[in-house]
PQR file with spaces between the fields and no chain letter, atoms N, CA, C, O and H, PARSE charges and radii, in Angstrom:
ATOM       1  N    MET     1      -7.090    9.290  -23.331 -0.4000 1.5000
ATOM       2  CA   MET     1      -6.910    8.103  -22.511 -0.0000 2.0000
ATOM       3  C    MET     1      -6.106    8.492  -21.263  0.5500 1.7000
ATOM       4  O    MET     1      -5.086    9.175  -21.355 -0.5500 1.4000
ATOM       5  N    ILE     2      -6.587    8.043  -20.095 -0.4000 1.5000
ATOM       6  CA   ILE     2      -5.886    8.382  -18.857 -0.0000 2.0000
ATOM       7  C    ILE     2      -4.813    7.340  -18.556  0.5500 1.7000
ATOM       8  O    ILE     2      -4.920    6.181  -18.958 -0.5500 1.4000
ATOM       9  H    ILE     2      -7.416    7.489  -20.021  0.4000 1.0000
ATOM      10  N    SER     3      -3.792    7.770  -17.849 -0.4000 1.5000
ATOM      11  CA   SER     3      -2.713    6.858  -17.489 -0.0000 2.0000
ATOM      12  C    SER     3      -3.154    5.955  -16.339  0.5500 1.7000
ATOM      13  O    SER     3      -4.123    6.252  -15.640 -0.5500 1.4000
ATOM      14  H    SER     3      -3.705    8.711  -17.522  0.4000 1.0000
ATOM      15  N    ILE     4      -2.448    4.874  -16.156 -0.4000 1.5000
ATOM      16  CA   ILE     4      -2.724    3.961  -15.046 -0.0000 2.0000
ATOM      17  C    ILE     4      -2.556    4.694  -13.719  0.5500 1.7000
ATOM      18  O    ILE     4      -3.366    4.521  -12.807 -0.5500 1.4000
ATOM      19  H    ILE     4      -1.661    4.632  -16.724  0.4000 1.0000
ATOM      20  N    ASP     5      -1.513    5.509  -13.605 -0.4000 1.5000
ATOM      21  CA   ASP     5      -1.294    6.257  -12.362 -0.0000 2.0000
ATOM      22  C    ASP     5      -2.451    7.198  -12.064  0.5500 1.7000
ATOM      23  O    ASP     5      -2.861    7.334  -10.911 -0.5500 1.4000
ATOM      24  H    ASP     5      -0.856    5.650  -14.345  0.4000 1.0000
ATOM      25  N    THR     6      -2.981    7.850  -13.095 -0.4000 1.5000
ATOM      26  CA   THR     6      -4.117    8.749  -12.906 -0.0000 2.0000
ATOM      27  C    THR     6      -5.345    7.966  -12.460  0.5500 1.7000
ATOM      28  O    THR     6      -6.076    8.411  -11.574 -0.5500 1.4000
ATOM      29  H    THR     6      -2.648    7.740  -14.031  0.4000 1.0000
ATOM      30  N    ALA     7      -5.575    6.817  -13.058 -0.4000 1.5000
ATOM      31  CA   ALA     7      -6.709    5.977  -12.671 -0.0000 2.0000
ATOM      32  C    ALA     7      -6.564    5.503  -11.230  0.5500 1.7000
ATOM      33  O    ALA     7      -7.534    5.510  -10.472 -0.5500 1.4000
ATOM      34  H    ALA     7      -4.982    6.456  -13.778  0.4000 1.0000
ATOM      35  N    ARG     8      -5.357    5.093  -10.852 -0.4000 1.5000
ATOM      36  CA   ARG     8      -5.115    4.667   -9.470 -0.0000 2.0000
ATOM      37  C    ARG     8      -5.369    5.806   -8.497  0.5500 1.7000
ATOM      38  O    ARG     8      -5.971    5.605   -7.443 -0.5500 1.4000
ATOM      39  H    ARG     8      -4.570    5.087  -11.468  0.4000 1.0000
ATOM      40  N    GLU     9      -4.916    6.992   -8.845 -0.4000 1.5000
ATOM      41  CA   GLU     9      -5.110    8.147   -7.978 -0.0000 2.0000
ATOM      42  C    GLU     9      -6.590    8.454   -7.811  0.5500 1.7000
ATOM      43  O    GLU     9      -7.038    8.756   -6.705 -0.5500 1.4000
ATOM      44  H    GLU     9      -4.427    7.156   -9.702  0.4000 1.0000
ATOM      45  N    ARG    10      -7.348    8.381   -8.889 -0.4000 1.5000
ATOM      46  CA   ARG    10      -8.789    8.636   -8.813 -0.0000 2.0000
ATOM      47  C    ARG    10      -9.479    7.604   -7.928  0.5500 1.7000
ATOM      48  O    ARG    10     -10.344    7.951   -7.124 -0.5500 1.4000
ATOM      49  H    ARG    10      -6.983    8.136   -9.787  0.4000 1.0000
ATOM      50  N    MET    11      -9.099    6.346   -8.073 -0.4000 1.5000
ATOM      51  CA   MET    11      -9.689    5.290   -7.249 -0.0000 2.0000
ATOM      52  C    MET    11      -9.351    5.501   -5.778  0.5500 1.7000
ATOM      53  O    MET    11     -10.223    5.389   -4.915 -0.5500 1.4000
ATOM      54  H    MET    11      -8.396    6.064   -8.725  0.4000 1.0000
ATOM      55  N    ALA    12      -8.091    5.805   -5.492 -0.4000 1.5000
ATOM      56  CA   ALA    12      -7.666    6.028   -4.111 -0.0000 2.0000
ATOM      57  C    ALA    12      -8.399    7.224   -3.517  0.5500 1.7000
ATOM      58  O    ALA    12      -8.846    7.165   -2.371 -0.5500 1.4000
ATOM      59  H    ALA    12      -7.383    5.896   -6.192  0.4000 1.0000
ATOM      60  N    ASN    13      -8.527    8.295   -4.271 -0.4000 1.5000
ATOM      61  CA   ASN    13      -9.235    9.479   -3.774 -0.0000 2.0000
ATOM      62  C    ASN    13     -10.679    9.141   -3.430  0.5500 1.7000
ATOM      63  O    ASN    13     -11.200    9.623   -2.425 -0.5500 1.4000
ATOM      64  H    ASN    13      -8.164    8.342   -5.201  0.4000 1.0000
ATOM      65  N    ALA    14     -11.331    8.323   -4.246 -0.4000 1.5000
ATOM      66  CA   ALA    14     -12.716    7.927   -3.981 -0.0000 2.0000
ATOM      67  C    ALA    14     -12.800    7.054   -2.730  0.5500 1.7000
ATOM      68  O    ALA    14     -13.717    7.210   -1.924 -0.5500 1.4000
ATOM      69  H    ALA    14     -10.908    7.931   -5.063  0.4000 1.0000
ATOM      70  N    ILE    15     -11.855    6.145   -2.569 -0.4000 1.5000
ATOM      71  CA   ILE    15     -11.862    5.239   -1.419 -0.0000 2.0000
ATOM      72  C    ILE    15     -11.579    5.991   -0.126  0.5500 1.7000
ATOM      73  O    ILE    15     -12.258    5.776    0.878 -0.5500 1.4000
ATOM      74  H    ILE    15     -11.111    6.018   -3.224  0.4000 1.0000
ATOM      75  N    PHE    16     -10.587    6.866   -0.141 -0.4000 1.5000
ATOM      76  CA   PHE    16     -10.121    7.515    1.077 -0.0000 2.0000
ATOM      77  C    PHE    16     -10.821    8.836    1.399  0.5500 1.7000
ATOM      78  O    PHE    16     -10.499    9.466    2.406 -0.5500 1.4000
ATOM      79  H    PHE    16     -10.035    7.041   -0.956  0.4000 1.0000
ATOM      80  N    LYS    17     -11.750    9.259    0.587 -0.4000 1.5000
ATOM      81  CA   LYS    17     -12.348   10.591    0.766 -0.0000 2.0000
ATOM      82  C    LYS    17     -13.032   10.777    2.117  0.5500 1.7000
ATOM      83  O    LYS    17     -13.089   11.896    2.626 -0.5500 1.4000
ATOM      84  H    LYS    17     -12.013    8.747   -0.232  0.4000 1.0000
ATOM      85  N    ASP    18     -13.547    9.710    2.699 -0.4000 1.5000
ATOM      86  CA   ASP    18     -14.245    9.824    3.976 -0.0000 2.0000
ATOM      87  C    ASP    18     -13.400    9.389    5.172  0.5500 1.7000
ATOM      88  O    ASP    18     -13.895    9.356    6.299 -0.5500 1.4000
ATOM      89  H    ASP    18     -13.502    8.801    2.285  0.4000 1.0000
ATOM      90  N    TRP    19     -12.140    9.057    4.939 -0.4000 1.5000
ATOM      91  CA   TRP    19     -11.257    8.621    6.023 -0.0000 2.0000
ATOM      92  C    TRP    19     -10.706    9.852    6.740  0.5500 1.7000
ATOM      93  O    TRP    19     -10.402   10.869    6.117 -0.5500 1.4000
ATOM      94  H    TRP    19     -11.737    9.084    4.024  0.4000 1.0000
ATOM      95  N    SER    20     -10.587    9.736    8.056 -0.4000 1.5000
ATOM      96  CA   SER    20      -9.970   10.822    8.823 -0.0000 2.0000
ATOM      97  C    SER    20      -8.452   10.786    8.603  0.5500 1.7000
ATOM      98  O    SER    20      -7.903    9.801    8.109 -0.5500 1.4000
ATOM      99  H    SER    20     -10.835    8.910    8.562  0.4000 1.0000
ATOM     100  N    LYS    21      -7.803   11.868    8.978 -0.4000 1.5000
ATOM     101  CA   LYS    21      -6.343   11.914    8.875 -0.0000 2.0000
ATOM     102  C    LYS    21      -5.714   10.816    9.719  0.5500 1.7000
ATOM     103  O    LYS    21      -4.747   10.186    9.291 -0.5500 1.4000
ATOM     104  H    LYS    21      -8.249   12.668    9.380  0.4000 1.0000
ATOM     105  N    ASP    22      -6.249   10.579   10.910 -0.4000 1.5000
ATOM     106  CA   ASP    22      -5.717    9.523   11.784 -0.0000 2.0000
ATOM     107  C    ASP    22      -5.865    8.139   11.141  0.5500 1.7000
ATOM     108  O    ASP    22      -4.951    7.317   11.211 -0.5500 1.4000
ATOM     109  H    ASP    22      -7.035   11.091   11.258  0.4000 1.0000
ATOM     110  N    GLU    23      -7.011    7.890   10.520 -0.4000 1.5000
ATOM     111  CA   GLU    23      -7.218    6.601    9.856 -0.0000 2.0000
ATOM     112  C    GLU    23      -6.240    6.420    8.696  0.5500 1.7000
ATOM     113  O    GLU    23      -5.658    5.348    8.528 -0.5500 1.4000
ATOM     114  H    GLU    23      -7.753    8.557   10.463  0.4000 1.0000
ATOM     115  N    LEU    24      -6.068    7.456    7.910 -0.4000 1.5000
ATOM     116  CA   LEU    24      -5.148    7.385    6.779 -0.0000 2.0000
ATOM     117  C    LEU    24      -3.711    7.220    7.257  0.5500 1.7000
ATOM     118  O    LEU    24      -2.955    6.444    6.673 -0.5500 1.4000
ATOM     119  H    LEU    24      -6.541    8.327    8.046  0.4000 1.0000
ATOM     120  N    ASP    25      -3.323    7.932    8.300 -0.4000 1.5000
ATOM     121  CA   ASP    25      -1.973    7.798    8.866 -0.0000 2.0000
ATOM     122  C    ASP    25      -1.727    6.371    9.365  0.5500 1.7000
ATOM     123  O    ASP    25      -0.652    5.812    9.146 -0.5500 1.4000
ATOM     124  H    ASP    25      -3.937    8.563    8.775  0.4000 1.0000
ATOM     125  N    ALA    26      -2.729    5.780   10.041 -0.4000 1.5000
ATOM     126  CA   ALA    26      -2.591    4.411   10.548 -0.0000 2.0000
ATOM     127  C    ALA    26      -2.471    3.421    9.392  0.5500 1.7000
ATOM     128  O    ALA    26      -1.698    2.466    9.469 -0.5500 1.4000
ATOM     129  H    ALA    26      -3.602    6.234   10.219  0.4000 1.0000
ATOM     130  N    PHE    27      -3.232    3.644    8.325 -0.4000 1.5000
ATOM     131  CA   PHE    27      -3.161    2.782    7.145 -0.0000 2.0000
ATOM     132  C    PHE    27      -1.777    2.849    6.500  0.5500 1.7000
ATOM     133  O    PHE    27      -1.187    1.819    6.175 -0.5500 1.4000
ATOM     134  H    PHE    27      -3.860    4.420    8.262  0.4000 1.0000
ATOM     135  N    VAL    28      -1.272    4.050    6.321 -0.4000 1.5000
ATOM     136  CA   VAL    28       0.054    4.227    5.714 -0.0000 2.0000
ATOM     137  C    VAL    28       1.127    3.567    6.578  0.5500 1.7000
ATOM     138  O    VAL    28       2.032    2.915    6.056 -0.5500 1.4000
ATOM     139  H    VAL    28      -1.752    4.887    6.585  0.4000 1.0000
ATOM     140  N    LYS    29       1.030    3.734    7.883 -0.4000 1.5000
ATOM     141  CA   LYS    29       1.998    3.121    8.798 -0.0000 2.0000
ATOM     142  C    LYS    29       1.944    1.590    8.692  0.5500 1.7000
ATOM     143  O    LYS    29       2.979    0.926    8.654 -0.5500 1.4000
ATOM     144  H    LYS    29       0.295    4.264    8.307  0.4000 1.0000
ATOM     145  N    SER    30       0.734    1.047    8.646 -0.4000 1.5000
ATOM     146  CA   SER    30       0.574   -0.405    8.532 -0.0000 2.0000
ATOM     147  C    SER    30       1.110   -0.931    7.202  0.5500 1.7000
ATOM     148  O    SER    30       1.753   -1.981    7.162 -0.5500 1.4000
ATOM     149  H    SER    30      -0.107    1.587    8.676  0.4000 1.0000
ATOM     150  N    MET    31       0.851   -0.212    6.125 -0.4000 1.5000
ATOM     151  CA   MET    31       1.349   -0.640    4.812 -0.0000 2.0000
ATOM     152  C    MET    31       2.877   -0.591    4.763  0.5500 1.7000
ATOM     153  O    MET    31       3.505   -1.453    4.149 -0.5500 1.4000
ATOM     154  H    MET    31       0.329    0.641    6.158  0.4000 1.0000
ATOM     155  N    ARG    32       3.476    0.414    5.406 -0.4000 1.5000
ATOM     156  CA   ARG    32       4.933    0.515    5.460 -0.0000 2.0000
ATOM     157  C    ARG    32       5.505   -0.675    6.231  0.5500 1.7000
ATOM     158  O    ARG    32       6.496   -1.279    5.820 -0.5500 1.4000
ATOM     159  H    ARG    32       2.966    1.115    5.904  0.4000 1.0000
ATOM     160  N    LYS    33       4.862   -1.001    7.356 -0.4000 1.5000
ATOM     161  CA   LYS    33       5.297   -2.141    8.163 -0.0000 2.0000
ATOM     162  C    LYS    33       5.162   -3.441    7.365  0.5500 1.7000
ATOM     163  O    LYS    33       6.050   -4.293    7.419 -0.5500 1.4000
ATOM     164  H    LYS    33       4.057   -0.510    7.690  0.4000 1.0000
ATOM     165  N    PHE    34       4.077   -3.598    6.637 -0.4000 1.5000
ATOM     166  CA   PHE    34       3.846   -4.773    5.802 -0.0000 2.0000
ATOM     167  C    PHE    34       4.907   -4.872    4.697  0.5500 1.7000
ATOM     168  O    PHE    34       5.473   -5.942    4.474 -0.5500 1.4000
ATOM     169  H    PHE    34       3.356   -2.906    6.593  0.4000 1.0000
ATOM     170  N    ALA    35       5.172   -3.771    4.016 -0.4000 1.5000
ATOM     171  CA   ALA    35       6.168   -3.764    2.942 -0.0000 2.0000
ATOM     172  C    ALA    35       7.561   -4.071    3.487  0.5500 1.7000
ATOM     173  O    ALA    35       8.326   -4.803    2.857 -0.5500 1.4000
ATOM     174  H    ALA    35       4.712   -2.901    4.198  0.4000 1.0000
ATOM     175  N    ASP    36       7.892   -3.523    4.640 -0.4000 1.5000
ATOM     176  CA   ASP    36       9.192   -3.799    5.248 -0.0000 2.0000
ATOM     177  C    ASP    36       9.327   -5.275    5.610  0.5500 1.7000
ATOM     178  O    ASP    36      10.393   -5.863    5.432 -0.5500 1.4000
ATOM     179  H    ASP    36       7.271   -2.929    5.152  0.4000 1.0000
ATOM     180  N    ALA    37       8.247   -5.876    6.119 -0.4000 1.5000
ATOM     181  CA   ALA    37       8.276   -7.298    6.469 -0.0000 2.0000
ATOM     182  C    ALA    37       8.452   -8.170    5.234  0.5500 1.7000
ATOM     183  O    ALA    37       9.181   -9.161    5.267 -0.5500 1.4000
ATOM     184  H    ALA    37       7.381   -5.398    6.264  0.4000 1.0000
ATOM     185  N    LEU    38       7.793   -7.806    4.157 -0.4000 1.5000
ATOM     186  CA   LEU    38       7.955   -8.560    2.908 -0.0000 2.0000
ATOM     187  C    LEU    38       9.388   -8.486    2.410  0.5500 1.7000
ATOM     188  O    LEU    38       9.929   -9.461    1.890 -0.5500 1.4000
ATOM     189  H    LEU    38       7.200   -7.001    4.130  0.4000 1.0000
ATOM     190  N    ASP    39       9.985   -7.337    2.573 -0.4000 1.5000
ATOM     191  CA   ASP    39      11.356   -7.150    2.119 -0.0000 2.0000
ATOM     192  C    ASP    39      12.352   -7.902    2.997  0.5500 1.7000
ATOM     193  O    ASP    39      13.387   -8.359    2.513 -0.5500 1.4000
ATOM     194  H    ASP    39       9.545   -6.545    2.996  0.4000 1.0000
ATOM     195  N    ALA    40      12.041   -8.032    4.290 -0.4000 1.5000
ATOM     196  CA   ALA    40      12.975   -8.623    5.242 -0.0000 2.0000
ATOM     197  C    ALA    40      12.884  -10.144    5.320  0.5500 1.7000
ATOM     198  O    ALA    40      13.880  -10.801    5.627 -0.5500 1.4000
ATOM     199  H    ALA    40      11.200   -7.661    4.683  0.4000 1.0000
ATOM     200  N    GLU    41      11.722  -10.712    5.052 -0.4000 1.5000
ATOM     201  CA   GLU    41      11.515  -12.141    5.220 -0.0000 2.0000
ATOM     202  C    GLU    41      11.206  -12.810    3.895  0.5500 1.7000
ATOM     203  O    GLU    41      10.470  -12.257    3.077 -0.5500 1.4000
ATOM     204  H    GLU    41      10.914  -10.179    4.803  0.4000 1.0000
ATOM     205  N    PRO    42      11.765  -14.005    3.670 -0.5600 1.5000
ATOM     206  CA   PRO    42      11.391  -14.735    2.462  0.2800 2.0000
ATOM     207  C    PRO    42       9.951  -15.231    2.562  0.5500 1.7000
ATOM     208  O    PRO    42       9.452  -15.466    3.663 -0.5500 1.4000
ATOM     209  N    PRO    43       9.286  -15.390    1.431 -0.5600 1.5000
ATOM     210  CA   PRO    43       7.918  -15.890    1.466  0.2800 2.0000
ATOM     211  C    PRO    43       7.876  -17.293    2.073  0.5500 1.7000
ATOM     212  O    PRO    43       8.867  -18.020    2.013 -0.5500 1.4000
ATOM     213  N    ILE    44       6.768  -17.669    2.640 -0.4000 1.5000
ATOM     214  CA   ILE    44       6.600  -18.997    3.232 -0.0000 2.0000
ATOM     215  C    ILE    44       6.846  -20.043    2.159  0.5500 1.7000
ATOM     216  O    ILE    44       6.272  -19.990    1.072 -0.5500 1.4000
ATOM     217  H    ILE    44       5.963  -17.078    2.689  0.4000 1.0000
ATOM     218  N    GLY    45       7.713  -20.994    2.486 -0.4000 1.5000
ATOM     219  CA   GLY    45       8.001  -22.077    1.562 -0.0000 2.0000
ATOM     220  C    GLY    45       8.935  -21.703    0.424  0.5500 1.7000
ATOM     221  O    GLY    45       9.156  -22.506   -0.482 -0.5500 1.4000
ATOM     222  H    GLY    45       8.180  -21.037    3.369  0.4000 1.0000
ATOM     223  N    GLY    46       9.475  -20.517    0.456 -0.4000 1.5000
ATOM     224  CA   GLY    46      10.345  -20.097   -0.632 -0.0000 2.0000
ATOM     225  C    GLY    46      11.595  -19.419   -0.125  0.5500 1.7000
ATOM     226  O    GLY    46      11.839  -19.332    1.078 -0.5500 1.4000
ATOM     227  H    GLY    46       9.295  -19.864    1.192  0.4000 1.0000
ATOM     228  N    VAL    47      12.357  -18.955   -1.045 -0.4000 1.5000
ATOM     229  CA   VAL    47      13.575  -18.229   -0.696 -0.0000 2.0000
ATOM     230  C    VAL    47      13.455  -16.815   -1.199  0.5500 1.7000
ATOM     231  O    VAL    47      12.778  -16.554   -2.194 -0.5500 1.4000
ATOM     232  H    VAL    47      12.159  -19.026   -2.022  0.4000 1.0000
ATOM     233  N    LYS    48      14.110  -15.906   -0.517 -0.4000 1.5000
ATOM     234  CA   LYS    48      14.121  -14.517   -0.927 -0.0000 2.0000
ATOM     235  C    LYS    48      14.880  -14.369   -2.234  0.5500 1.7000
ATOM     236  O    LYS    48      16.038  -14.780   -2.318 -0.5500 1.4000
ATOM     237  H    LYS    48      14.660  -16.119    0.291  0.4000 1.0000
ATOM     238  N    PRO    49      14.257  -13.792   -3.257 -0.5600 1.5000
ATOM     239  CA   PRO    49      14.977  -13.616   -4.528  0.2800 2.0000
ATOM     240  C    PRO    49      16.142  -12.648   -4.369  0.5500 1.7000
ATOM     241  O    PRO    49      16.144  -11.768   -3.508 -0.5500 1.4000
ATOM     242  N    GLY    50      17.116  -12.844   -5.224 -0.4000 1.5000
ATOM     243  CA   GLY    50      18.214  -11.897   -5.246 -0.0000 2.0000
ATOM     244  C    GLY    50      19.400  -12.436   -4.614  0.5500 1.7000
ATOM     245  O    GLY    50      20.426  -11.759   -4.548 -0.5500 1.4000
ATOM     246  H    GLY    50      17.114  -13.558   -5.923  0.4000 1.0000
């Protein structure tokens, strides 16, 4: 039985196999920006936990 992390890695490898380095770099940068925004701002209509 494969681990969840191994399955995720296999899926990501299949999805990203045809992406250029520039495309992958832009995606990673955008995801980092998105994650930082989620961390900095409370969700709409809610309060930041913690």
